[in-house]
C-alpha positions in Angstrom: 1.2 -11.1 10.6 -1.4 -13.7 10.3 -5.1 -13.0 11.1 -5.8 -14.8 14.3 -2.8 -13.2 15.9 -3.9 -10.1 14.8 -7.2 -10.3 16.2 -6.1 -11.3 19.5 -3.3 -8.1 19.6 -5.8 -6.0 17.9 -8.5 -6.8 20.7 -6.1 -6.5 23.9 -5.0 -2.6 22.6 -6.0 0.3 24.5 -3.3 2.5 25.4 0.6 2.4 25.2 0.9 0.7 28.4 -0.7 -2.6 26.2 2.0 -2.0 23.5 4.4 -2.8 26.0 3.1 -5.8 27.7 1.5 -7.0 24.4 5.1 -6.6 22.5 6.2 -9.2 25.0 4.1 -11.4 25.1 3.3 -11.7 20.9 6.9 -10.9 20.1 6.5 -8.4 18.1 8.1 -4.7 17.8 6.7 -2.2 19.8 6.2 0.1 16.8 4.2 -1.7 15.0 1.9 -2.6 18.2 2.0 1.2 18.8 1.1 1.7 15.2 -2.0 -0.9 15.5 -3.0 0.8 19.0 -2.9 4.4 16.8 -5.1 3.1 13.6 -7.5 1.5 16.5 -8.2 4.6 17.9 -8.3 6.6 14.9 -11.1 4.2 13.5 -13.0 4.2 16.9 -12.9 7.9 17.0 -14.0 8.2 12.9 -17.4 6.0 14.2 -18.1 7.9 17.6 -17.1 11.5 16.2 -21.0 12.4 15.0 -22.4 11.1 18.6 -20.3 12.9 20.2 -20.9 16.4 18.4 -24.8 15.8 18.3 -24.1 16.2 22.0 -21.8 19.1 21.9 -24.1 21.8 23.3 -24.8 19.2 26.3 -20.8 18.5 26.3 -20.3 22.8 26.3 -22.7 23.0 29.3 -21.3 20.5 31.5 -17.6 22.2 31.0 -18.9 25.8 31.8 -20.0 24.1 34.8 -16.4 23.4 36.0 -15.4 19.8 34.7 -12.3 20.2 32.7 -11.7 19.3 29.1 -9.6 16.3 30.1 -12.1 14.8 32.3 -14.6 15.2 29.4 -12.3 13.4 26.9 -11.9 10.8 29.5 -15.6 10.1 30.5 -16.6 10.1 27.0 -13.4 8.2 26.0 -13.0 10.9 23.4 -9.6 12.1 21.8 -8.8 15.1 24.4 -7.3 17.6 21.2 -10.5 16.9 19.5 -12.8 17.2 22.9 -10.6 21.0 23.1 -12.1 21.8 19.6 -15.3 21.3 20.5 -15.0 23.3 23.2 -13.7 26.3 21.9 -16.0 26.0 19.0 -18.5 26.9 21.2 -16.5 29.6 22.5 -17.3 31.2 19.5 -13.9 30.7 18.1 -13.7 30.5 14.4 -12.2 26.8 13.0 -9.2 27.9 11.4 -8.3 29.9 14.2 -8.9 26.7 16.4 -5.8 24.8 14.5 -3.7 27.9 14.8 -4.1 28.5 18.9 -3.6 24.7 19.0 0.0 25.4 17.9 0.0 29.1 19.7 -1.9 27.9 23.1 -0.5 30.8 25.0 -2.6 33.8 22.4 -5.8 32.1 24.0 -7.2 34.7 26.0 -9.3 32.7 28.5 -6.9 31.5 31.6 -9.4 28.6 32.0 -9.2 27.8 28.6 -5.9 28.0 28.1 -4.8 26.1 31.0 -7.0 23.3 29.8 -6.4 23.0 26.1 -2.9 22.6 27.1 -3.3 19.8 29.4 -5.3 17.6 26.8 -2.9 18.4 24.0 -0.1 17.5 26.7 -2.3 14.1 27.0 -3.3 13.5 23.2 -0.6 10.8 21.8 -3.3 10.4 18.3 -4.9 13.6 17.5 -2.4 16.4 19.1 0.0 18.6 16.6 2.7 17.3 18.0 1.6 13.6 17.3 0.6 14.7 13.9 3.9 15.8 13.4 5.8 12.7 14.9 3.1 10.4 12.4 4.7 12.6 9.2 7.9 12.3 10.5 7.7 8.4 11.1 6.3 8.8 7.0 9.6 10.8 6.2 11.7 8.5 7.5 10.2 5.5 5.8 10.4 7.1 2.3 14.1 8.0 3.3 15.0 4.6 3.3 13.6 3.4 0.1 15.5 6.6 -1.5 18.6 5.0 0.0 17.5 1.6 -1.2 17.0 3.1 -4.8 20.4 5.1 -4.6 22.6 2.2 -3.8 21.4 0.1 -6.7 21.9 3.4 -9.1 18.1 3.1 -10.0 16.8 6.1 -11.9 13.4 7.4 -10.3 11.0 10.5 -9.2 9.9 11.5 -6.2 6.0 12.4 -5.8 7.3 16.5 -5.6 9.0 16.2 -8.9 6.2 14.7 -10.9 3.8 17.2 -8.9 6.0 20.0 -10.1 5.2 19.1 -13.7 1.6 19.4 -12.9 0.5 15.8 -12.8 -2.2 14.8 -10.1 -2.1 12.0 -7.9 1.5 10.1 -8.2 2.8 7.2 -5.7 6.3 8.3 -3.7 8.6 6.8 -6.6 7.9 6.4 -9.9 10.6 4.5 -12.0 10.4 5.3 -15.6 12.5 1.9 -16.3 10.8 -0.4 -14.5 12.6 -2.9 -12.1 11.8 -6.8 -11.4 11.2 -7.9 -7.9 9.6 -11.4 -7.2 9.5 -11.9 -11.2 7.5 -8.8 -10.9 8.1 -6.2 -13.0 7.9 -3.1 -10.3 7.1 1.1 -12.0 6.4 2.7 -9.1 6.6 2.4 -5.2 4.6 3.8 -2.5 5.6 4.0 1.1 3.3 3.7 4.1 3.8 4.0 7.8 1.5 1.9 8.6 0.2 -1.6 9.3 -1.8 -2.9 6.7 -5.3 -4.1 7.4 -8.1 -4.9 5.9 -9.4 -0.9 6.7 -6.0 0.7 5.8 -5.6 -1.5 2.8 -9.1 -1.2 1.0 -9.2 2.6 1.4 -5.8 3.0 0.2 -6.2 1.0 -2.8 -9.6 2.4 -3.2 -7.9 5.9 -3.3 -4.6 5.6 -4.7 -3.0 2.0 -5.5 -5.5 1.4 -7.8 -5.5 4.5 -10.1 -1.5 4.3 -9.3 -2.2 0.5 -11.6 -4.0 2.4 -14.5 -1.5 5.2 -14.5 1.7 3.6 -14.4 1.6 0.3 -14.0 2.4 -2.7 -11.7 4.0 -1.5 -8.3 4.8 -2.2 -5.2 3.4 -1.0 -1.9 5.5 -0.6 1.6 3.7 -1.0 4.7 6.7 -0.4 6.7 4.9 -2.0 10.6 3.5 -4.9 9.1 0.3 -6.3 7.1 -1.6 -9.0 7.2 -0.5 -12.0 5.1 -3.4 -12.5 3.2 -4.2 -9.2 1.7 -5.7 -9.4 -1.6 -3.4 -7.2 -4.3 -3.5 -8.1 -7.8 -1.5 -5.6 -9.6 1.2 -4.4 -7.3 3.6 -6.1 -4.7 3.1 -6.2 -1.1 6.2 -5.5 1.4 7.2 -4.7 4.6 10.7 -3.4 6.9 12.1 -7.2 6.2 12.5 -6.7 2.5 15.1 -3.4 3.8 17.1 -5.5 6.1 20.4 -4.2 4.8 18.9 -1.0 6.3 19.1 -2.5 9.8 20.0 0.8 11.6 17.5 3.0 9.9 14.7 0.4 10.5 15.0 0.2 13.8 15.3 4.0 14.5 11.5 3.6 12.6 10.4 1.0 15.2 11.5 2.7 18.0 10.1 6.1 17.0 6.8 5.7 19.1 4.4 8.5 18.4 4.3 8.7 23.0 6.6 11.0 25.4 
């Protein structure tokens, strides 16, 4: 996607209603725009997190006075799941118990808290356990397409799990012991990302993963399934999106239609 179009889309995305409207306006897949929205919300939450938690005693007092978790989240433009976590922490629940209780809501003894946490998680398409599970599913679907692409060509590869079982550290999703040529580029590894490759995500993963993979395994390929900015810098690895796997249209369509929305 060209940078100007991305800026226009990004600045217009606020919730899932915008996804469907902008998909029609810009003729881009809903799955792509839903992913950009997700990344925008996560990024904004990172910046707001400290400010919100600096007010946790005040917010807890407001909750005790009767305002619901969902209302608090809405008034402070903060994800309902994280607001629920803040309130539960101030109810003297250990953090490790909070994550467990999110998956076992009926175990929350306080009736009001149990009811409000349930509503908060049901309303959160970005940070709830269900949203996290769906994001993981998208990652698995992307890796499955790459695995099928490699298998159909008889290309030998080792998965991240296989390499880690041997005791090695950070590894890409797929390591190719015999490099293959793609676009006159010898590829020794492939990393799958169920993301849109914007500046923030690309720089983050370049520092955290890609450059290290290049140092260890040589040149490789990154797949941003939901597209990427066309002028992203990439010195020792290729950057591709779903179009590279057009022979698997059915599987790619399933990935794009798997919105983190209910």
